[in-house]
C-alpha positions as CSV (number, residue, x, y, z in Angstrom):
1,M,-7.0,1.6,-14.1
2,F,-3.4,1.8,-15.3
3,Y,-1.3,4.8,-16.2
4,F,2.2,3.4,-16.7
5,K,2.3,4.3,-20.3
6,H,1.4,7.9,-19.6
7,Y,4.7,8.3,-17.5
8,E,7.0,5.9,-19.4
9,Q,8.9,8.4,-21.3
10,A,9.5,10.7,-18.2
11,L,10.7,7.7,-16.3
12,L,13.3,6.9,-19.1
13,Q,14.5,10.5,-18.8
14,L,15.4,10.1,-15.1
15,P,19.0,9.6,-14.2
16,F,20.2,6.4,-12.7
17,K,20.5,7.1,-8.9
18,E,20.5,5.2,-5.6
19,T,18.2,7.8,-4.1
20,Y,16.1,10.6,-5.6
21,E,15.4,14.0,-4.2
22,K,11.7,15.3,-4.0
23,E,12.5,17.9,-6.6
24,E,13.3,15.2,-9.1
25,L,10.1,13.1,-8.8
26,M,7.6,15.6,-7.4
27,T,7.3,17.4,-10.7
28,T,4.7,18.2,-13.3
29,D,6.0,15.2,-15.4
30,F,4.7,12.9,-12.7
31,L,1.8,14.7,-11.4
32,F,-1.4,12.8,-11.3
33,V,-3.9,15.4,-10.0
34,K,-3.9,18.3,-7.6
35,D,-6.1,20.9,-6.0
36,D,-5.5,23.7,-3.6
37,K,-4.8,21.4,-0.7
38,L,-3.4,18.1,-2.0
39,E,-0.9,17.0,-4.7
40,I,-1.0,13.4,-5.9
41,Y,1.9,12.1,-7.9
42,W,1.7,8.8,-10.0
43,A,4.1,6.1,-8.9
44,P,4.7,2.5,-10.2
45,F,2.5,0.7,-7.8
46,E,0.0,-0.7,-10.5
47,F,0.9,-4.5,-10.2
48,I,-2.2,-6.4,-8.9
49,N,-1.6,-10.1,-7.6
50,R,-5.0,-11.6,-8.4
51,N,-4.2,-14.8,-6.6
52,A,-3.0,-13.4,-3.3
53,K,-4.2,-14.9,-0.1
54,V,-3.8,-11.7,2.0
55,I,-3.9,-7.9,1.2
56,I,-2.0,-5.6,3.3
57,L,-3.5,-2.1,2.8
58,G,-1.8,1.1,3.8
59,I,-3.1,4.6,3.6
60,T,-1.0,5.8,0.7
61,P,2.6,5.3,-0.4
62,G,4.9,7.9,1.4
63,W,7.9,9.6,0.0
64,T,10.3,6.7,1.0
65,Q,8.2,4.1,-0.8
66,M,7.7,6.3,-3.7
67,Q,11.4,6.8,-4.4
68,L,12.2,3.1,-3.7
69,A,9.8,2.1,-6.4
70,Y,11.0,4.8,-8.8
71,R,14.6,3.7,-8.3
72,Y,13.9,0.1,-9.0
73,V,11.9,0.7,-12.1
74,R,14.4,3.2,-13.5
75,K,17.2,0.6,-13.1
76,N,15.2,-2.2,-14.8
77,I,12.7,-0.6,-17.1
78,E,14.8,-1.7,-20.2
79,T,15.7,-5.2,-19.1
80,E,12.8,-6.8,-17.3
81,D,9.4,-8.0,-18.3
82,R,6.9,-5.1,-17.6
83,Q,4.6,-7.0,-15.1
84,Q,7.6,-8.7,-13.4
85,M,9.3,-5.3,-13.0
86,L,6.2,-3.7,-11.5
87,C,5.7,-6.7,-9.2
88,N,9.4,-6.4,-8.1
89,A,9.1,-2.7,-7.6
90,K,6.2,-3.1,-5.4
91,K,7.9,-5.8,-3.5
92,Q,10.9,-3.5,-2.8
93,A,9.0,-0.6,-1.8
94,S,5.9,-1.6,0.2
95,F,6.2,-0.6,3.8
96,G,9.9,-0.1,3.2
97,G,12.1,2.1,5.1
98,R,12.7,3.2,8.7
99,G,11.9,-0.2,10.4
100,I,8.2,0.0,9.3
101,R,8.4,-3.4,7.5
102,K,10.2,-5.1,10.4
103,N,7.3,-3.8,12.8
104,L,4.6,-5.0,10.3
105,I,6.3,-8.6,10.1
106,E,6.5,-8.8,13.8
107,M,2.8,-7.9,14.2
108,L,1.8,-10.3,11.4
109,D,3.7,-13.2,13.0
110,G,2.3,-12.2,16.2
111,I,-1.3,-12.8,15.1
112,E,0.0,-16.0,13.5
113,L,-0.7,-15.1,10.0
114,N,2.4,-17.1,9.1
115,K,0.7,-20.2,10.4
116,H,-2.5,-19.4,8.5
117,L,-0.5,-19.2,5.3
118,N,1.7,-22.2,6.3
119,I,4.9,-20.3,6.0
120,G,7.7,-19.9,8.6
121,S,7.5,-16.1,9.0
122,C,5.7,-13.3,7.3
123,A,9.1,-12.0,6.3
124,E,8.8,-14.6,3.5
125,L,5.9,-12.5,2.0
126,Y,8.6,-10.0,1.0
127,E,11.0,-12.8,-0.3
128,D,10.1,-16.2,-2.0
129,K,6.5,-16.3,-0.8
130,N,5.6,-13.0,-2.4
131,Y,3.0,-14.6,-4.5
132,L,0.8,-14.9,-1.4
133,L,0.7,-11.2,-0.8
134,H,-0.9,-8.3,-2.6
135,S,0.5,-5.1,-1.1
136,S,-1.6,-1.9,-1.8
137,S,-2.8,1.3,-0.4
138,T,-6.3,2.8,0.1
139,L,-4.9,5.6,-2.2
140,R,-2.8,3.9,-4.8
141,Y,-0.6,6.9,-5.7
142,P,1.4,9.1,-3.2
143,V,-0.5,12.0,-1.6
144,F,1.2,15.0,-0.2
145,I,0.2,18.1,1.7
146,Q,2.8,20.8,1.3
147,K,5.3,18.2,0.1
148,K,4.8,16.2,3.4
149,N,3.3,12.6,3.5
150,Y,-0.5,12.5,3.8
151,T,-1.4,10.7,7.0
152,G,-5.1,9.7,6.4
153,T,-6.7,12.6,8.2
154,N,-7.4,16.2,7.7
155,P,-8.7,15.8,5.2
156,S,-10.7,12.6,5.6
157,M,-10.4,10.1,2.9
158,L,-14.1,9.8,2.8
159,K,-14.8,13.6,2.6
160,H,-12.3,15.0,0.0
161,P,-13.5,14.7,-3.6
162,L,-10.0,13.8,-5.0
163,L,-9.5,11.0,-2.5
164,I,-13.1,9.8,-2.9
165,R,-12.6,9.5,-6.5
166,M,-9.3,7.4,-6.1
167,I,-11.3,5.1,-3.8
168,D,-14.1,4.8,-6.1
169,E,-12.2,4.4,-9.4
170,I,-9.1,2.6,-8.2
171,L,-9.4,1.0,-4.8
172,V,-12.8,-0.7,-5.2
173,P,-12.2,-2.3,-8.5
174,E,-8.8,-3.4,-7.3
175,L,-10.0,-5.1,-4.1
176,N,-12.7,-6.9,-6.1
177,V,-10.2,-8.4,-8.4
178,V,-8.5,-10.0,-5.2
179,K,-11.8,-11.0,-3.8
180,D,-10.9,-14.1,-1.8
181,A,-8.1,-12.7,0.2
182,I,-8.0,-11.6,3.9
183,I,-7.6,-7.8,4.3
184,I,-5.3,-6.2,6.8
185,P,-6.0,-2.6,6.9
186,A,-2.9,-0.7,8.5
187,G,-4.4,2.1,10.7
188,K,-7.7,3.5,11.9
189,S,-8.4,5.6,8.8
190,V,-8.0,2.6,6.4
191,S,-10.5,0.6,8.5
192,E,-13.0,3.4,8.3
193,V,-12.8,3.3,4.6
194,L,-13.2,-0.5,4.5
195,R,-16.2,-0.3,6.9
196,C,-17.8,2.2,4.7
197,L,-17.4,0.2,1.4
198,T,-18.5,-3.1,3.3
199,S,-21.6,-1.4,4.7
200,E,-22.4,-0.2,1.1
201,G,-21.9,-3.6,-0.3
202,R,-19.2,-2.5,-2.6
203,I,-16.7,-5.1,-1.5
204,H,-17.5,-8.5,-0.2
205,H,-14.4,-10.0,1.5
206,Q,-15.2,-12.4,4.3
207,K,-12.2,-11.5,6.5
208,I,-11.2,-8.0,7.3
209,L,-9.0,-7.3,10.4
210,F,-10.6,-4.0,11.3
211,D,-8.4,-1.8,13.6
212,F,-5.1,-3.4,12.9
213,P,-2.6,-0.8,14.0
214,H,-0.4,1.1,11.6
215,P,3.1,-0.3,11.9
216,S,4.7,3.0,11.7
217,G,7.3,3.8,14.6
218,A,5.5,7.2,14.7
219,N,2.4,5.6,15.9
220,G,3.0,5.7,19.7
221,H,0.0,3.7,20.6
222,R,0.9,0.8,18.2
223,K,2.1,-1.7,20.8
224,K,-0.7,-1.2,23.2
225,Q,-3.4,-1.2,20.5
226,F,-1.9,-4.4,19.0
227,E,-1.8,-6.3,22.4
228,E,-5.4,-5.3,23.0
229,K,-6.6,-6.8,19.7
230,K,-4.1,-9.5,19.1
231,E,-6.1,-12.3,20.4
232,C,-9.2,-11.2,18.4
233,F,-7.1,-11.2,15.2
234,K,-5.9,-14.6,15.9
235,E,-9.3,-15.9,16.4
236,M,-10.6,-14.3,13.2
237,L,-7.7,-16.1,11.3
238,R,-8.7,-19.5,12.8
239,I,-12.3,-19.3,11.6
């Protein structure tokens, strides 16, 4: 499901800026849905790379990723082809900011995904080899609790009605379009969702690297978790 046209006029009304404040984007103009606990805002993360060889699946875009995508789209909405613009916005924003992409690339190279894809480093997935990658989130649009990034728990993605609906109506169809790709779920809560969808027969991907640690620097157990599972991940990619 795609909603870009619903928000296009509001996008065009935004000022050109290098960075946006929350008060400029977290507005009723861009509100997707809300209830008494959650606010979910639309963001330009709708490009789907149907021919990707790997899907890197986060929890939900955070504020940093949201405003990076908005900044790119606002700058280029009147000059770039629509699909290419959305592709480039996602490339700019996915796992962007605060060293998180650097951590992710180190981990992906550490399990030799680069060798599996026949590239020098997984840094190339965010450069000229971006055609191999589909970046996405379990919850495609940014989710906030009291204006703070939702972290995948409290409430559980599998227990809250709005989040379940996003998984059912947006994530499942999206994953099934990119059906032959390896899925790398970033973090425990994403793995839990994928286990559920797999057990219910709603997705059928042959390789899912369950329990891949989230690359955020805030994940204090990331390095230990990664070392414990690294050889297992390597073996899965060799099969």
